[in-house]
ZADO-1210 file (C-alpha; in nm, 4 decimals, padded with zeros to 6 digits):
<atoms>
<atom x="-01.5419" y="-00.2664" z="00.9450" code="MET" pos="1"/>
<atom x="-01.1675" y="-00.2889" z="00.9995" code="ARG" pos="2"/>
<atom x="-00.9978" y="00.0029" z="01.1660" code="SER" pos="3"/>
<atom x="-00.7696" y="00.2161" z="00.9432" code="ILE" pos="4"/>
<atom x="-00.4765" y="00.1319" z="01.1543" code="ARG" pos="5"/>
<atom x="-00.5228" y="-00.2263" z="01.1010" code="LEU" pos="6"/>
<atom x="-00.5597" y="-00.1829" z="00.7400" code="THR" pos="7"/>
<atom x="-00.2733" y="00.0343" z="00.7069" code="ARG" pos="8"/>
<atom x="-00.0542" y="-00.2178" z="00.8825" code="ALA" pos="9"/>
<atom x="-00.1732" y="-00.4950" z="00.6669" code="LEU" pos="10"/>
<atom x="-00.1288" y="-00.3094" z="00.3491" code="SER" pos="11"/>
<atom x="00.2174" y="-00.2217" z="00.4568" code="ARG" pos="12"/>
<atom x="00.3101" y="-00.5809" z="00.5199" code="ALA" pos="13"/>
<atom x="00.1717" y="-00.7101" z="00.1956" code="ARG" pos="14"/>
<atom x="00.3381" y="-00.4590" z="-00.0137" code="HIS" pos="15"/>
<atom x="00.6649" y="-00.4821" z="00.1859" code="ALA" pos="16"/>
<atom x="00.6809" y="-00.8639" z="00.1129" code="ALA" pos="17"/>
<atom x="00.6218" y="-00.7980" z="-00.2441" code="ILE" pos="18"/>
<atom x="00.8715" y="-00.5460" z="-00.2776" code="GLY" pos="19"/>
<atom x="01.1316" y="-00.7656" z="-00.0865" code="ALA" pos="20"/>
<atom x="01.0499" y="-01.0542" z="-00.3218" code="ALA" pos="21"/>
<atom x="01.1092" y="-00.8396" z="-00.6372" code="ILE" pos="22"/>
<atom x="01.4136" y="-00.6630" z="-00.5047" code="GLY" pos="23"/>
<atom x="01.5702" y="-00.9830" z="-00.3870" code="GLY" pos="24"/>
<atom x="01.5112" y="-01.1524" z="-00.7377" code="ALA" pos="25"/>
<atom x="01.6510" y="-00.8529" z="-00.9414" code="ILE" pos="26"/>
<atom x="01.9644" y="-00.8283" z="-00.6999" code="GLY" pos="27"/>
<atom x="02.0077" y="-01.2203" z="-00.7143" code="GLY" pos="28"/>
<atom x="02.1004" y="-01.1838" z="-01.0846" code="PHE" pos="29"/>
<atom x="02.3896" y="-00.9702" z="-00.9798" code="ILE" pos="30"/>
<atom x="02.5230" y="-01.1472" z="-00.6544" code="SER" pos="31"/>
<atom x="02.4334" y="-01.2906" z="-00.3284" code="ARG" pos="32"/>
<atom x="02.4999" y="-00.9508" z="-00.1386" code="ASN" pos="33"/>
<atom x="02.2921" y="-00.7530" z="-00.4115" code="ALA" pos="34"/>
<atom x="02.0083" y="-00.9998" z="-00.3454" code="ALA" pos="35"/>
<atom x="02.0101" y="-00.9138" z="00.0216" code="SER" pos="36"/>
<atom x="02.0365" y="-00.5315" z="-00.0435" code="THR" pos="37"/>
<atom x="01.7729" y="-00.5432" z="-00.3205" code="GLY" pos="38"/>
<atom x="01.5308" y="-00.7205" z="-00.0983" code="GLY" pos="39"/>
<atom x="01.5874" y="-00.4662" z="00.1934" code="ALA" pos="40"/>
<atom x="01.5399" y="-00.1671" z="-00.0514" code="ILE" pos="41"/>
<atom x="01.2352" y="-00.3452" z="-00.2034" code="GLY" pos="42"/>
<atom x="01.0817" y="-00.4059" z="00.1206" code="ALA" pos="43"/>
<atom x="01.1175" y="-00.0431" z="00.2255" code="PHE" pos="44"/>
<atom x="00.9707" y="00.0879" z="-00.1195" code="VAL" pos="45"/>
<atom x="00.6951" y="-00.1588" z="-00.0833" code="GLY" pos="46"/>
<atom x="00.6055" y="-00.0486" z="00.2757" code="ALA" pos="47"/>
<atom x="00.6039" y="00.3149" z="00.1510" code="MET" pos="48"/>
<atom x="00.3657" y="00.2239" z="-00.1343" code="VAL" pos="49"/>
<atom x="00.1551" y="00.0219" z="00.0962" code="GLY" pos="50"/>
<atom x="00.1124" y="00.3165" z="00.3328" code="GLU" pos="51"/>
<atom x="00.0340" y="00.5592" z="00.0497" code="THR" pos="52"/>
<atom x="-00.2364" y="00.3263" z="-00.1204" code="ARG" pos="53"/>
<atom x="-00.4387" y="00.2936" z="00.2121" code="VAL" pos="54"/>
<atom x="-00.4431" y="00.6745" z="00.2661" code="THR" pos="55"/>
<atom x="-00.5257" y="00.7385" z="-00.0881" code="ALA" pos="56"/>
<atom x="-00.7967" y="00.4775" z="-00.0871" code="ARG" pos="57"/>
<atom x="-00.9474" y="00.5999" z="00.2466" code="SER" pos="58"/>
<atom x="-00.9695" y="00.9437" z="00.1073" code="ARG" pos="59"/>
<atom x="-01.1269" y="00.8502" z="-00.2256" code="ILE" pos="60"/>
<atom x="-01.3867" y="00.6349" z="-00.0179" code="ASP" pos="61"/>
<atom x="-01.4729" y="00.9308" z="00.1852" code="ARG" pos="62"/>
<atom x="-01.5252" y="01.1515" z="-00.1083" code="VAL" pos="63"/>
<atom x="-01.7589" y="00.8907" z="-00.2780" code="ARG" pos="64"/>
<atom x="-01.9650" y="00.8687" z="00.0457" code="GLU" pos="65"/>
<atom x="-02.0023" y="01.2314" z="00.0500" code="ARG" pos="66"/>
<atom x="-02.1190" y="01.2274" z="-00.3083" code="GLY" pos="67"/>
<atom x="-02.3641" y="00.9585" z="-00.2481" code="GLN" pos="68"/>
<atom x="-02.5066" y="01.1458" z="00.0509" code="LYS" pos="69"/>
<atom x="-02.5403" y="01.4627" z="-00.1556" code="ARG" pos="70"/>
<atom x="-02.6934" y="01.2745" z="-00.4424" code="ALA" pos="71"/>
<atom x="-02.9595" y="01.1108" z="-00.1904" code="GLU" pos="72"/>
<atom x="-03.0865" y="01.4325" z="-00.0563" code="ARG" pos="73"/>
<atom x="-03.4122" y="01.5233" z="-00.1864" code="PRO" pos="74"/>
<atom x="-03.4157" y="01.8499" z="-00.3978" code="LYS" pos="75"/>
<atom x="-03.6283" y="02.1401" z="-00.2825" code="PRO" pos="76"/>
</atoms>
């Protein structure tokens, strides 16, 4: 199992790259400078989304595990 720190870092990097590509493409329709700015803003937003997704996913997984443990307990 991967550590939460490694998973969070990989998620941030993946989403930052996707955000930078999308922001750069949208800004590229306007001008070269807008492409650079759009890429930077897109990377920042993507990193924030990547951070949030991992923390939300880990919480959801913990709740599921607790629910399965409760369901597996024998009833009195």
